[in-house]
N, C-alpha and C positions, 0 to 999 in steps of 0.2 A: 503493497500500499504507498504508495505516495505522500511524503511529509509535506501537511499542511502547514500554511502558517496565520496569527492571528494578531492583529497591532492595534493594540488600544491606543490607537490613530494622535490621540491631545491627553491622554492619559482618562481624567474625571475631568473635565472641560465639558461643559455639558450649560445651552440657554432652553432646557427648563428645568423642571422642579416636581421630578414625579415620587411620589413621598417613598413609591413602593422601588424605587432602586438598591440593585441589588449589590451597583459597583459606587457609582458618585456618589460625595456625596458636597456639590459644590451649591446642590438648592437654587441653578437655575443663574446662577453665578460664577461664570466661564471665567472671571477677570480682565484687563483690559487687554491683553494680550493669551491667542491661543498656542505657543509653540508647538507644535510639530515634530516628529522623529529628525533629528538632523540629519541636514543632506547627507552629509560628508559618513556620516553614522547609515543609514539607509542606503548610498551604493557599495558601502562596505558588504554590506549583510547582501544585499544582492549579484556582488559576483561571488561568494559565498552558495550560496544559496541554488543559483540557474546552474555555478559550474559544479557543482555537488549534489544537487538533486532533485532536478530536473530531468527527470527520465523522459520524455516526450511531450511534462504535463507538471503545469504549477500550480500554485492552489491557495491565493493570498486575500484576507479578509481584512477588510478596515470598519475597523469598532471604536468605539471610544467608552463614555463620554459621549461628543456629537462629531465623527467623525470628517461634518463639512467643515468644520469651523477652522477644518485648518487649512481653506482658502483651495482654489482649485487650479492654483499656479503647483501647490503640495502635487496634486495628487497628477500633471501634471509633466512631475516633474518624475512621478513613481512607473506615468505608465512608458517610456522616456528610459532610463533607468530598467524596465523589463523588458524591453525591446533592446538596448544597446549590449545585455549580457545574455538574455539565455538561445540557448543553441537553435540549430535552424531548425524548423517544423518543431516546435513544440508548442501545443497549446495551452496558454493562459487563460483563468480564471480566475476574476476579480469578482468578489463581494464585498456591499456591503453596509450596513446595517444602522440608518437614519433615524432621528425622528422627524421626516421631514418637512421639517418646520422650514427652511432655507431651501428646500430645491424650486429653482424656475426653469428658466425653461434653457438658459443657456448651462445650467447643470446637468437637462435633460438630455442634452445634445450628446453633452460629455459623453456618459453615461450611455447611448445609445451607438455612439464612434468608436465607443472602444468597448463594449458589450459585457462593462459589467452590469452583476447581479443586485438588484437593489432589494433591500429590505426595507419595508415601511412600519412602525411600530403605530397602530392603530387598533385602540380595546374596543369598537364597535361604536354605534349609532353614537350622535353629539351628548348627549345626554350621559351617556356611562362611558365617555371618553375625557368630557371636559372634568368628571365628575377626580382621577386623578393627574391627567396627565395635563400639568398648568405649567404658565411659566411663574417668574418666582417674583410676579404681581396676584396671580394666584388665577390672575386669566387662564380659561380650557385654548385648547391649541389647537382642537377639531378643522376647523375653518381653514384655519392655513397648512394645516397636513392635505387635509383637499383638494387646497389650491394650488401641493406638491403633487398631490397624485396625479392629478388632469394633464400638468405638465408631463410626468410620464407616459400615463397614456396615449397623450396628443402626439408625441417621440416615437411611440411602438418602440418603451425601454422594459426590458425585463424584470417585475418586481414581484414579490411578494409581500404579503400582511405578518404582521406577529401581534398575533394578540394575546395579551396576561390577560389569567385568568385572578378571580379575585373574588371575595362577596361583593361587588358589584354587578358582575354578567353574570356569575359561575349559572345561576337560576334560569339564567335569559337568552337561552339556545336560540330558540325561534327568532327570538327581535333579532339576533348578529346573523345569522345567517337570509333571514329576512332583509338585514345592513348590506351583507355578501354583496346577495344577488342584486341587488335593486343599486349596487355602484359596477360591479359587472368586477367583482371581487372574487378569482378560481385559482387564487395559489393561497393557501393561509395556514399557520402556524400559531399555536398553543405550546404558554410559558404559565405555568401558574406561579403566580405573583409572592415571591422568597419574603423572608423575614431573616436573612442573614448577609454580612456581605464576604465580599469575594474575598476581603485581603481577612477577612477572619475565618482563616476555613479547620480553627481548629473546634469554632460551636458549632453547636447541632445544627444538620440542616433542616429545616423549622417550615415553612408557607402560611401563608394568609385562607387557607382553605382545607380541610379536613380533606382525608386521605375518603370516607363518607359521599363528599362532594365532589370533588375527581373523577369520581368512578361512576357518583351518576351524570356528571359531565358528557364524561364519555361517552357512555352509553347513548345519550341525548343526542351526542352529535354525528357519532356514527350512524345512528338512525339519519337524522340526517344526508351525509355522505353519500351513505350504501345507495339509497336513490334504485329502491326496489334491483339490487344487482346491476345497473346502471348509472356509475359515479360521474359529475359533471364537473366537479373541482379536486382541486388535490389539495387533502390538509397530510401532513406531513406525520403526523404521526401513524394514520392509518396509513397510507405508501408505507412506509418504512414493515409497520407489521404485517401488512399482505407479499409485501419481496420474502418477506420468511416463508410465508406458507409458498412461494413456489420457488424456494429454495437457494435463494440468496440474500448475501451478508446486506443487512438494513445498512445506509450511513449516518445513520442517527447515533451519537454516540449511545445515551441512553440505551437503546435496545442494542447492543452490538456486544460479541462476543465476549469484546477487548478494545479498552479505550482507544482509540485513534491514536495516531504520531502526529501529532500536533503539540507545533511551539505558541504559543503568549507570549509577546513581544512589547513592553512597555514603553513609554512615551522617550526615558531614560535610554532606553536600551536593557533592561533588565528585562529577562527570560523566566515563563516558570511552564507549568506542564501540561496548564488547565487554566481555562474562565474562570473555575473555582476555585483554585488551588492562586490565590496571588499572594500569601501571606508569605513571612521574610523564611522561613524554615521548607518552604517547597520553592527560593531561588536559588537556579538553577547555574547563572554568570550574569553573564552581562556580554552584547554582540559588541561591544567597542572592543572589549578585552580576548574574544572564547570564540573560536571557533566553531560552526558548528557543530562537528562529528565528535570535538571537543564534549560541548551540550549534553549531545545526546548518549555519548559515554558517560553521564554526571550518576551520583550513586543518587540525589533525588532523583531524575525521571527514570531511573533505575525499578526505585521502590513504588514512585508514580504508577509503572507501567502492570507493578503484582499487584494494586489494587482491587481493581474488576475482580480480577478472577476469585477474590480470595471471599468465597459464598457463604453467606449459612448455610449451615445444615438444613434449615426448613427450607432452602433454597434450592438444596440440592435436590430432594427430593420432592419437591415441588411437579406436580405434572403440568405449569404455563414453562417451568423454569426457560424452553426454551425460547420461546415469546420476549421477556422483557431480560433477560441474563445478568437476573440479580437488582437491575436497572442503574441510578448511576449512586458511587462509591461515595460522592460526595451527600448523601442523604441517607445511610449508614450506620449513622452515627447518634449519639442516645446522650440525654440530661449529661450524664454520667463519663462523656469522654472517651463511649467504648465505639470503635467504629465498623465491630464484627457484625453488627444484627442487620434485618432485612430494609429496604428502602423504604421511608416514610410514606412513599404510595405504593407500597406494596398489596396495601385490601383494595386499595383502587385498583391495578391491574388487575388480580385475582378475577375482581365483578366485571370487570372490562373483556377477557379472555374468556368468561363462559358464556358474557351474554354473545356474544357476538363468533362460538370459533364457527356454527357450525355456516355461516351469514359469509365469514372468510373462506371456508374451505371451497365454499361454492364457485365465489372470484378466483383461487384460483386455481 
């Protein structure tokens, strides 16, 4: 499997103050200058990565904070360096996750020209979205986000929607899908709202919704997606589950047998093994000082790569083990600090697979 890289492009800088954010703590105050990754550091990385790990393909993701705060000039530099250092015939995939507020026609044209896959955070119709996704003045961002989506649609940019599932929308499945359909949003992924910070991986992985809430949500959204055996939209979780039913390995890390080979690089060059493990005890090194080969041989990285396979006894004998593969290691901790338990959402996954198994077999 190819090495994927995620950049925390401007670190925690963000122009929204979503209260459930698991990473940014700036509360919508990005500061007077949003410093992106140093250009020389970026070039050093790109030369190393493309020469050693771009074996026919290269996968880079740009997140934040809000990565568009880095400015279009920064990303023009990115694609120029990719073109400069990539071996001939390399397929380069760039993905960017944005809150959508800053997207205008110029950004949309850039994304279309360089084939960026754009993820836009949108929690549903206006009343649901604006309850949590606000700026530092408490003003909702829905209308600004929808303007950005309109620019993407007009420019035929490939994009998907990221909806955070929280107490305000977990029981509003019908309203969510009516909204997606009315706006022509056919590519959607869901993540539960978190009650922890990525910078504190020693704290247990807890969420705003209960396993019972999430199990019910998955079953109801599956009914919408299944559509009498004729799915008309992509829901990432269900697409990945179905992959397993047809004998393929899911691309979504939560459902995969092993955590995929990935590096997360902070704005200052610090490197971590996962977006949920950004604490000092999981720092692998810094691309300013270390080659990628050295980083991938680090004891920290080896220890992280072993976490997924360390399943609880209950998981090893579970009839749905092949479906979720024990979930995410970050969610296995408890309040006593143990990391050997089952995923926080274990009950939700069992409820879902019991409910959907027959229909998934029919689709497969």
